[in-house]
C-alpha positions as CSV (number, residue, x, y, z in Angstrom):
1,M,-22.5,30.6,-3.3
2,E,-22.7,28.5,-0.2
3,N,-20.5,26.5,0.7
4,R,-21.2,22.9,-0.1
5,V,-19.1,20.0,1.0
6,I,-18.9,16.3,-0.3
7,K,-17.3,14.4,2.4
8,I,-15.3,11.1,1.4
9,G,-12.6,8.4,2.6
10,I,-10.9,6.2,0.2
11,A,-9.9,2.7,1.5
12,G,-7.1,1.3,-0.8
13,L,-3.8,3.9,-1.7
14,G,-2.1,1.7,-4.7
15,T,-1.9,3.1,-8.3
16,V,-5.3,4.0,-8.2
17,G,-6.3,5.1,-5.0
18,S,-3.1,7.7,-4.7
19,G,-4.4,8.7,-8.2
20,V,-7.4,9.7,-7.2
21,L,-6.2,11.8,-4.2
22,N,-3.6,13.5,-6.5
23,L,-6.7,14.1,-8.9
24,L,-9.0,15.5,-6.5
25,K,-6.1,18.0,-4.7
26,K,-5.0,19.0,-8.7
27,N,-8.3,19.8,-9.8
28,N,-10.2,20.6,-6.7
29,E,-10.9,24.1,-8.2
30,E,-12.3,22.9,-11.3
31,I,-14.4,20.3,-9.9
32,S,-15.8,22.9,-7.4
33,K,-16.7,25.2,-10.5
34,R,-18.4,22.3,-12.5
35,S,-20.3,20.4,-9.5
36,G,-20.9,23.2,-7.3
37,F,-19.7,21.7,-4.1
38,E,-16.3,20.8,-2.7
39,I,-15.3,17.3,-2.5
40,K,-13.2,17.1,1.2
41,I,-10.8,13.7,1.8
42,E,-11.9,13.1,5.4
43,C,-9.9,9.9,6.3
44,I,-7.9,7.4,4.3
45,S,-7.1,3.6,4.7
46,A,-4.6,1.0,3.7
47,S,-2.4,-1.6,5.1
48,D,0.8,0.5,5.9
49,K,0.8,4.0,7.0
50,T,4.9,4.5,6.4
51,K,4.6,2.4,2.7
52,K,6.0,5.3,0.5
53,R,3.6,6.4,-1.9
54,D,3.2,9.0,-4.9
55,C,0.6,11.1,-3.0
56,D,0.7,13.3,-0.1
57,I,-1.4,11.7,3.0
58,S,-0.3,14.1,5.4
59,G,-3.3,15.7,7.5
60,L,-5.8,12.8,6.8
61,R,-6.9,11.1,9.4
62,F,-5.4,7.5,8.7
63,Y,-6.8,3.9,9.2
64,S,-5.2,0.4,8.7
65,D,-8.8,-1.2,9.2
66,P,-11.2,0.1,6.5
67,L,-13.8,-1.3,8.3
68,E,-13.0,0.6,11.4
69,M,-13.1,3.7,9.3
70,I,-17.1,3.1,8.5
71,D,-17.5,2.9,12.0
72,K,-15.9,6.1,13.4
73,E,-16.2,8.4,10.4
74,S,-18.8,10.4,9.1
75,I,-18.7,10.7,5.3
76,D,-21.2,10.7,2.5
77,I,-19.2,8.5,0.1
78,L,-16.8,5.3,0.6
79,V,-14.7,5.3,-2.6
80,E,-13.6,1.3,-2.2
81,L,-10.1,0.7,-4.1
82,I,-8.4,-2.1,-2.5
83,G,-9.9,-4.5,-4.6
84,G,-10.3,-8.4,-4.3
85,E,-13.3,-10.0,-3.2
86,T,-13.1,-10.5,0.9
87,T,-12.6,-7.5,2.7
88,A,-13.7,-5.3,0.0
89,K,-17.3,-7.1,-0.1
90,D,-17.5,-6.7,3.6
91,L,-16.6,-3.0,3.1
92,V,-19.1,-1.9,0.6
93,I,-21.9,-4.2,2.0
94,K,-21.1,-2.3,5.4
95,A,-20.9,1.1,3.7
96,L,-24.2,0.9,2.0
97,K,-26.2,-0.7,5.0
98,N,-24.8,2.7,6.9
99,N,-26.5,4.9,4.2
100,I,-23.2,5.6,2.9
101,H,-22.7,6.1,-0.9
102,V,-19.7,4.0,-2.7
103,V,-17.8,4.3,-5.7
104,S,-15.8,1.0,-6.3
105,A,-13.2,0.2,-9.4
106,N,-13.5,-3.3,-8.6
107,K,-14.6,-5.5,-11.2
108,A,-14.0,-8.4,-9.7
109,L,-16.5,-7.5,-6.7
110,V,-19.2,-6.2,-9.0
111,A,-18.9,-9.4,-11.1
112,L,-19.4,-11.7,-8.9
113,H,-21.4,-10.2,-6.4
114,G,-22.8,-7.4,-8.0
115,N,-26.4,-9.0,-7.4
116,E,-26.3,-9.5,-3.9
117,I,-24.5,-5.6,-3.4
118,S,-27.6,-4.1,-5.6
119,K,-30.5,-5.4,-3.4
120,I,-28.6,-4.3,-0.4
121,S,-27.6,-0.7,-2.5
122,N,-31.8,-0.7,-3.2
123,H,-32.9,-1.5,0.5
124,N,-30.7,1.3,1.9
125,N,-31.3,4.0,-1.0
126,S,-27.4,3.9,-1.1
127,D,-25.9,4.2,-4.4
128,I,-22.7,2.2,-5.9
129,Y,-21.1,3.6,-9.2
130,Y,-18.4,1.5,-10.6
131,E,-17.4,3.3,-14.0
132,A,-13.9,2.5,-13.6
133,S,-14.3,-1.1,-13.2
134,V,-14.2,-1.5,-16.9
135,A,-11.9,0.2,-19.6
136,G,-10.3,2.8,-17.2
137,A,-10.9,6.2,-18.7
138,V,-13.3,5.1,-21.2
139,P,-16.9,5.8,-19.7
140,I,-18.4,2.9,-21.2
141,I,-20.7,2.1,-18.3
142,R,-22.1,5.5,-18.2
143,I,-22.5,5.5,-21.8
144,I,-24.6,2.3,-21.7
145,R,-26.6,3.1,-18.8
146,E,-27.3,6.9,-20.0
147,S,-26.3,7.9,-23.4
148,L,-27.8,4.5,-25.2
149,N,-30.4,4.0,-22.7
150,A,-33.3,4.3,-25.3
151,N,-31.6,1.8,-27.6
152,D,-32.1,-1.8,-28.1
153,I,-28.6,-2.8,-27.8
154,N,-27.5,-5.7,-30.5
155,W,-23.9,-6.4,-29.9
156,I,-20.8,-5.2,-27.7
157,A,-17.5,-5.9,-28.7
158,G,-14.5,-4.5,-26.9
159,I,-10.4,-4.7,-26.2
160,I,-10.9,-4.5,-22.6
161,N,-7.6,-5.7,-21.2
162,G,-4.8,-3.8,-22.1
163,T,-2.0,-6.3,-20.9
164,T,-3.3,-8.9,-23.8
165,N,-3.5,-6.2,-26.2
166,Y,0.1,-4.8,-25.3
167,I,1.4,-8.6,-25.7
168,L,0.1,-9.2,-28.9
169,T,1.1,-5.5,-30.3
170,E,4.4,-6.2,-29.4
171,M,4.7,-9.5,-30.8
172,L,4.0,-8.3,-34.0
173,K,6.0,-5.3,-33.6
174,S,9.2,-7.1,-32.3
175,K,8.7,-10.6,-34.2
176,K,9.4,-11.9,-31.0
177,D,7.5,-14.8,-29.2
178,F,4.6,-14.5,-26.2
179,N,7.0,-15.4,-23.6
180,M,9.6,-12.6,-24.0
181,V,6.9,-10.2,-24.6
182,L,5.1,-11.3,-21.8
183,K,8.4,-10.9,-19.5
184,E,8.9,-7.5,-21.3
185,A,5.2,-6.5,-20.2
186,Q,6.1,-7.6,-16.4
187,D,9.4,-5.6,-16.6
188,L,7.3,-2.6,-17.6
189,G,4.7,-2.9,-15.3
190,Y,2.1,-3.7,-17.7
191,A,1.6,-7.1,-16.4
192,E,1.6,-8.7,-12.8
193,A,4.1,-10.9,-11.5
194,D,1.3,-13.7,-12.1
195,P,-0.1,-12.6,-15.4
196,S,-2.9,-15.7,-15.3
197,F,-5.9,-12.9,-14.7
198,D,-4.8,-11.1,-17.8
199,V,-3.4,-13.3,-20.2
200,G,-6.2,-16.3,-19.2
201,G,-8.7,-14.1,-20.0
202,I,-10.3,-13.8,-16.5
203,D,-9.9,-10.0,-15.9
204,A,-11.8,-9.6,-19.5
205,A,-14.6,-12.1,-18.3
206,H,-15.0,-10.0,-15.5
207,K,-15.8,-6.6,-17.4
208,L,-17.8,-8.7,-19.8
209,T,-19.9,-9.6,-17.0
210,I,-21.0,-6.4,-16.3
211,L,-21.3,-5.1,-19.8
212,S,-23.7,-8.1,-20.9
213,S,-25.9,-7.2,-18.0
214,L,-25.9,-3.7,-18.6
215,C,-26.8,-4.4,-22.6
216,F,-29.1,-7.3,-22.3
217,G,-30.5,-6.8,-19.0
218,I,-29.4,-10.3,-17.7
219,P,-28.5,-11.1,-14.0
220,L,-24.5,-10.9,-13.4
221,D,-23.5,-14.4,-14.1
222,F,-19.7,-14.7,-14.5
223,N,-19.9,-18.8,-15.0
224,S,-21.9,-18.0,-18.3
225,I,-18.9,-16.5,-20.0
226,H,-16.8,-18.7,-22.2
227,V,-13.2,-17.6,-21.5
228,E,-9.8,-18.2,-23.7
229,G,-6.5,-16.6,-23.3
230,I,-3.5,-15.7,-25.5
231,E,-1.3,-17.9,-24.4
232,D,-1.7,-20.3,-27.5
233,I,-1.2,-17.5,-30.1
234,E,2.0,-17.5,-32.1
235,L,4.0,-15.1,-33.9
236,D,3.2,-17.3,-37.1
237,D,0.0,-16.3,-36.5
238,L,-0.2,-12.9,-36.4
239,N,1.9,-12.6,-39.5
240,Y,-0.3,-15.3,-41.9
241,A,-3.4,-13.0,-40.2
242,R,-1.6,-10.0,-41.3
243,E,-1.1,-11.6,-45.1
244,L,-4.6,-12.2,-45.3
245,G,-5.7,-8.9,-44.2
246,Y,-6.8,-9.3,-40.6
247,S,-5.0,-8.4,-37.2
248,I,-5.5,-10.7,-34.0
249,K,-7.2,-9.1,-31.2
250,H,-8.3,-10.5,-27.9
251,L,-11.8,-9.6,-27.5
252,A,-15.0,-9.5,-25.3
253,I,-18.0,-10.0,-27.2
254,G,-21.7,-10.1,-26.3
255,R,-24.3,-10.6,-28.8
256,K,-27.9,-11.2,-28.9
257,N,-29.2,-13.8,-31.9
258,K,-32.4,-15.5,-32.6
259,D,-31.5,-18.5,-30.5
260,G,-30.3,-16.7,-27.1
261,I,-27.3,-14.6,-26.3
262,E,-23.4,-15.0,-27.1
263,L,-20.9,-14.4,-24.2
264,R,-17.3,-15.0,-25.2
265,V,-13.7,-13.6,-24.5
266,H,-11.4,-15.3,-27.1
267,S,-8.7,-14.4,-29.5
268,C,-10.2,-13.2,-32.9
269,L,-9.1,-11.8,-36.5
270,I,-10.7,-8.7,-37.1
271,P,-10.7,-7.3,-40.7
272,E,-7.5,-4.6,-41.0
273,K,-10.2,-1.7,-42.0
274,R,-12.1,-1.9,-39.0
275,L,-11.0,0.4,-36.3
276,L,-11.2,-2.3,-33.4
277,A,-8.3,-4.0,-35.1
278,N,-5.8,-0.8,-35.1
279,V,-5.8,-0.4,-31.5
280,D,-2.7,-1.2,-30.4
281,G,-0.6,-1.0,-26.9
282,V,-2.3,-1.0,-23.6
283,K,-5.2,1.3,-24.9
284,N,-8.8,-0.4,-24.4
285,A,-11.8,0.1,-27.4
286,V,-15.6,-0.9,-27.1
287,V,-18.0,-0.9,-30.1
288,V,-21.4,-1.1,-28.8
289,S,-24.2,-1.8,-31.9
290,S,-27.4,-0.8,-31.0
291,D,-30.8,0.0,-33.1
292,A,-30.9,3.4,-33.0
293,A,-27.3,4.4,-32.8
294,G,-26.2,2.0,-35.0
295,P,-22.4,1.1,-34.3
296,T,-20.2,3.5,-32.0
297,L,-16.9,3.3,-30.9
298,Y,-15.2,4.4,-27.4
299,Y,-11.4,4.1,-27.2
300,G,-9.1,5.5,-24.7
301,A,-6.5,4.6,-21.7
302,G,-7.9,1.3,-20.1
303,A,-5.5,1.6,-16.8
304,G,-3.0,4.0,-15.1
305,S,-3.1,6.1,-12.0
306,L,-4.7,9.2,-13.5
307,A,-6.7,7.8,-16.4
308,T,-8.7,5.4,-14.0
309,A,-8.8,8.1,-11.3
310,S,-10.8,10.3,-14.0
311,S,-13.5,7.9,-14.2
312,V,-13.5,7.1,-10.1
313,A,-13.5,11.1,-9.5
314,S,-16.4,11.3,-12.1
315,D,-18.6,9.0,-10.2
316,I,-18.3,10.7,-7.1
317,I,-19.1,14.3,-8.9
318,D,-22.3,12.2,-10.1
319,I,-22.8,10.8,-6.4
320,G,-22.1,14.3,-4.9
321,R,-24.6,15.8,-7.0
322,K,-27.4,13.7,-6.0
323,I,-26.6,14.1,-2.4
324,I,-26.4,18.1,-2.8
325,S,-29.8,18.2,-4.5
326,K,-31.2,15.6,-2.3
327,S,-32.7,13.5,-5.4
328,S,-34.2,10.3,-4.6
329,N,-34.0,9.3,-8.3
330,S,-31.3,6.8,-9.2
331,I,-30.0,5.4,-12.0
332,P,-30.3,1.7,-12.0
333,F,-27.4,-0.4,-10.8
334,L,-27.3,-2.4,-14.0
335,S,-29.3,0.1,-16.1
336,Y,-32.5,-2.0,-15.8
337,H,-34.4,-1.8,-12.5
338,N,-33.8,-5.2,-10.5
339,D,-37.4,-6.8,-11.1
340,E,-36.8,-6.2,-15.1
341,L,-33.3,-8.1,-15.0
342,K,-34.1,-11.4,-16.4
343,N,-32.5,-14.9,-17.1
344,K,-32.0,-15.5,-21.0
345,R,-30.4,-18.3,-22.5
346,I,-26.7,-18.3,-23.0
347,L,-25.8,-20.3,-26.1
348,D,-23.1,-22.6,-25.3
349,I,-19.9,-21.8,-27.1
350,N,-20.4,-25.4,-29.5
351,E,-23.5,-23.2,-30.7
352,I,-22.0,-20.2,-32.1
353,V,-21.8,-19.7,-35.8
354,S,-18.2,-18.5,-36.6
355,R,-16.0,-18.4,-40.1
356,Y,-12.4,-19.7,-38.6
357,Y,-8.8,-19.1,-39.0
358,L,-7.2,-22.9,-39.0
359,R,-3.4,-23.7,-39.1
360,I,-2.4,-27.1,-39.7
361,R,1.1,-28.8,-39.7
362,V,1.3,-31.5,-42.1
363,T,3.9,-33.8,-44.0
364,N,5.1,-32.3,-46.9
365,K,3.7,-34.9,-49.6
366,P,1.0,-35.2,-52.2
367,G,-2.4,-36.0,-51.3
368,V,-2.1,-34.2,-47.7
369,L,-4.5,-31.5,-48.7
370,A,-7.2,-33.6,-50.6
371,D,-7.2,-35.8,-47.0
372,I,-8.2,-32.7,-45.5
373,T,-10.5,-31.3,-47.5
374,K,-12.4,-34.4,-47.6
375,I,-13.0,-34.5,-44.1
376,F,-14.3,-30.9,-44.1
377,G,-16.9,-31.6,-47.0
378,K,-18.0,-34.7,-45.1
379,K,-18.8,-32.4,-42.0
380,S,-19.9,-29.7,-44.9
381,I,-17.6,-27.3,-44.1
382,S,-16.8,-24.7,-46.7
383,I,-13.4,-23.4,-47.4
384,E,-13.1,-19.7,-48.3
385,S,-9.3,-19.6,-48.8
386,I,-6.0,-21.7,-48.5
387,L,-2.3,-20.8,-47.9
388,Q,0.1,-23.2,-48.2
389,K,3.5,-22.0,-46.6
390,E,6.8,-23.3,-47.0
391,D,9.1,-24.2,-43.8
392,L,12.4,-22.9,-44.3
393,I,13.4,-24.8,-41.0
394,N,12.3,-28.0,-41.8
395,D,10.8,-28.8,-45.5
396,T,9.7,-32.3,-44.2
397,N,6.5,-30.5,-42.2
398,V,4.9,-27.7,-43.6
399,P,1.9,-25.5,-42.4
400,I,-1.4,-25.0,-44.1
401,V,-3.4,-22.0,-43.3
402,L,-7.3,-22.2,-44.1
403,V,-10.2,-19.9,-43.9
404,T,-13.5,-21.3,-43.5
405,H,-17.0,-19.8,-44.4
406,E,-19.5,-19.7,-41.5
407,V,-19.9,-23.2,-39.8
408,L,-21.4,-24.3,-36.4
409,E,-18.6,-24.6,-33.7
410,K,-19.4,-28.2,-32.7
411,N,-18.9,-29.1,-36.4
412,I,-15.7,-27.4,-36.9
413,I,-14.4,-29.1,-33.5
414,D,-15.7,-32.4,-34.9
415,A,-13.8,-32.1,-38.4
416,L,-10.6,-31.1,-36.3
417,K,-10.6,-34.2,-33.9
418,D,-10.7,-36.1,-37.3
419,I,-7.9,-34.2,-39.0
420,E,-5.6,-34.3,-36.4
421,N,-5.8,-38.2,-36.2
422,L,-4.7,-38.3,-39.6
423,E,-0.8,-39.8,-39.7
424,V,0.1,-36.4,-41.9
425,V,-1.0,-34.0,-39.0
426,K,1.7,-33.0,-36.6
427,G,0.4,-31.8,-33.7
428,K,-2.3,-29.8,-32.1
429,I,-4.4,-27.2,-35.1
430,V,-4.3,-23.9,-34.3
431,K,-8.2,-22.8,-34.2
432,I,-8.8,-18.6,-34.0
433,R,-12.4,-17.5,-34.8
434,I,-12.8,-14.6,-36.9
435,E,-15.1,-11.6,-36.3
436,E,-16.3,-9.2,-39.0
437,L,-17.7,-6.5,-36.7
438,D,-20.0,-5.1,-39.0
439,S,-23.4,-3.6,-38.4
């Protein structure tokens, strides 16, 4: 067989970059057998050459400035793994303009600047692949762009941030509160020193921005996503949800309906019988529901050195095949051709219809429940079930847990404002949406 070589440069040697380098070296022979070519790492870039790493960089040309690497090296593919939006954006754009293909794991870059990058990619006939930007080793982008590309996708829902899933899992398992489990997650390396992007939902929103564009043919628009984190979820809610037959998970949801598209990231109660409700720890899982295939589930490691490297290497191989075959046919960056991406109406969160779990702390005296249900009645909100719980610590105030039938979000918010004004109601009411996730 002719010795065909794809030359790559890797920018960024953190957890994922080290994993990519190790995986390509370890499975070099296997990759060559499957692809028909050799992947050769020509050069690397990182801020500090002397830093101790989990990979061997000896024999590779090193650059402290990745932009200089693009200027001086003759490579086929740039692997961008430095993260962030500034240097990474400049680097990717420069590579594409120099007719160098790009593989990236940078969800923020794609979510916030992908529309611009896509145009540059098309103009220069240089591809950018980004499978590792969403759900680590789970090939969800490839599934949507290739395997489901004959389907009309109705909705997508996923656990796509391992940190939040780990925290919710461990809170219930260990009976510890949010702050205690968050500290443990940081000690284990599952959460950053500043965990706000993860626990606040921003990371999942970046990923939903990408997935919603792929699914629904809309331009990337991070600002259209409604975002809530898990900071206000308490152990009581996890326990009450279980008693009601649900699990609480932090979901990214995109759904078409007759009025527009819902794009939202927040905690949900999911029936325990759903497979997604049983995804625990740092794992990721995504359900895609489409007209021909129906609901399909994709599950696996959402982060980690080799898990994410698996997706990066897969993209390198796909682009390498195109280079070797000299094909000009590309899969569109966002699944749809650029001129087919259309702005569609994105629903405000107040316009969605959902069932709700509500936890209300009240003074323990007769007539309280009647006062609350009277307000719900005025707002045409129907109650499905009620749990009245004893408070073993302080019997002056007790929690009431209610589950509503489907109601417009605006109406539930209006009702809760009136209920919180009642003298017998103590503190803020906990409101969590319920998602059935059926076909």
